[in-house]
Phi, psi and omega in degrees: 000321181291326179293323179293318179297319179294320180297320178296317180295318179295317179295317180296317179293324178296314179296317179297320179296318179294319179297315180296318178298317178297321178295322179293323183278317188276326186304312181276004188300317181296319180295324179291318180292332182282347180287144176288145178289154177290152172299138182304323179294316180295317180299317180296317180294323176294318180292334177279356174092016178288156181291126180301326178294322178293319178299317180297318178296319179298314180295318180295321180291325176294318181289326180290326182285339182270149180281141176296155182299325182297331181279352182264008182286145180288339182298330186276351183286138177287146181273000000 
């Protein structure tokens, strides 16, 4: 009788563990799929072990140095 009770508890805990594991894996899945992928250059630099703050500064300095598209219109040029 004691062996049957132990078997029931072990089976119940096993099923509960599998359910909890599935919830941990499946629950955030939609949020993960909705994220935009990283730029290939940024992803490569992160995988190579570069400092994320340094990558961020490099990208910000590149964007700051380029002219916005609105400033490149021909309408604004003096004749």
